[in-house]
C-alpha positions in Angstrom: 0.2 0.2 -0.6 1.2 3.6 -0.9 2.1 6.1 1.7 1.5 9.8 1.2 2.6 13.1 3.1 -0.1 14.8 5.1 -0.7 17.4 6.8 -3.4 18.2 9.5 -4.3 21.1 11.1 -5.8 20.7 14.5 -7.3 23.2 16.6 -7.5 22.3 20.6 -9.8 24.4 23.1 -6.7 26.6 24.2 -8.9 27.2 27.7 -7.2 23.5 28.9 -4.2 23.4 30.8 -0.8 23.3 28.6 -0.5 19.4 29.9 -4.1 18.4 28.8 -3.4 20.6 25.6 0.3 17.7 25.0 -2.2 14.6 26.3 -4.2 15.4 23.0 -1.1 16.1 21.0 0.1 13.0 22.2 -3.1 11.0 22.0 -2.9 12.3 18.4 0.6 11.2 17.5 -0.3 7.6 19.0 -3.2 7.6 16.6 -0.8 8.3 14.0 1.2 5.7 14.5 -0.2 2.9 15.6 -2.5 3.0 12.4 0.9 2.5 10.4 1.6 6.1 9.9 5.1 7.8 9.9 5.1 11.2 11.6 7.5 14.0 9.9 7.4 17.0 11.7 5.1 19.0 14.4 4.7 22.7 14.9 3.2 23.5 17.6 1.8 27.1 16.9 0.7 28.2 20.8 -2.6 29.9 21.3 -3.9 32.5 19.0 -6.8 34.5 19.0 -9.0 33.2 16.4 -11.2 34.9 14.1 -14.7 34.0 15.3 -15.8 32.1 18.0 -15.4 28.8 17.5 -17.6 26.5 20.0 -17.7 29.1 22.4 -14.2 30.1 22.3 -12.2 33.1 21.4 -9.0 31.5 21.6 -7.1 28.5 20.3 -4.5 26.2 20.6 -3.0 25.6 16.8 -1.3 22.4 16.4 0.2 21.5 12.6 1.5 17.6 11.8 2.8 16.6 9.2 3.1 13.0 8.1 3.4 10.1 6.0 1.0 7.2 5.9 -1.7 5.1 4.5 -5.1 6.4 3.2 -6.8 4.1 5.0 -5.8 5.6 8.2 -7.0 9.8 7.5 -11.0 8.3 8.3 -9.4 6.8 11.8 -7.6 10.6 12.3 -10.5 12.2 11.6 -13.4 9.9 13.9 -10.6 10.1 17.0 -10.7 14.3 16.2 -14.6 14.4 15.4 -15.5 12.2 19.1 -12.7 14.7 21.2 -14.4 17.2 22.4 -11.8 19.8 23.2 -10.9 19.5 19.4 -12.7 22.7 17.9 -11.4 21.8 14.7 -9.2 19.8 12.2 -8.0 19.6 8.7 -6.1 17.2 6.8 -4.6 17.6 3.8 -2.6 15.1 1.1 0.7 17.5 -0.3 1.8 16.9 -3.1 5.2 17.5 -4.3 5.4 20.9 -5.1 3.6 21.4 -2.0 6.7 19.4 0.1 9.4 21.5 -2.3 7.3 25.0 -0.8 7.8 23.9 2.4 11.4 23.1 2.1 12.4 26.3 1.0 10.0 28.0 3.7 11.8 26.6 6.2 15.4 26.9 4.3 14.3 30.8 3.8 13.7 31.3 8.3 16.8 29.4 9.0 18.7 32.0 6.8 16.7 34.7 8.1 17.2 33.3 12.2 21.6 32.9 11.6 21.2 36.3 9.8 20.0 37.7 13.0 22.2 35.7 15.7 25.6 36.7 13.7 25.5 40.5 13.8 24.1 40.0 17.7 27.4 37.6 18.2 30.0 40.5 16.5 28.8 42.6 19.1 29.4 40.7 22.1 32.5 40.7 20.1 33.2 44.0 19.6 32.2 44.5 23.3 34.3 42.1 24.9 37.2 43.6 22.2 36.7 47.0 23.9 36.5 46.2 27.8 39.9 44.3 27.3 40.9 47.4 25.7 39.6 49.3 28.8 41.3 47.0 31.1 44.8 47.1 29.8 44.3 51.1 29.7 43.7 50.9 33.6 
């Protein structure tokens, strides 16, 4: 059976404790793995204000799962999400090769932006150290 790459966005009730949210995330991972899937990555976006009220909630906790799995797993995962009262919304899509390439490109771009931000601060730290050493030598 051929495995496809899927992305599942899950909106969890943010009124829960972090421990309860982590428990729900762990159960989703467990559901994917126990049904023959392999998790590629999990992005915790955290608590965000919703554009409109969903099931009496103004704030939601967003989690994105990317995983390889056979197509039969999707119905089981969606059933799990439907039955869990703390999952407000969910959406699962199959990613094609273009989408996977774009995700990798975005990762590389964000990584390069992070390194550009880190490197100047390190050079400022070394300059500060050099200035402090010169001042110490003068004294």
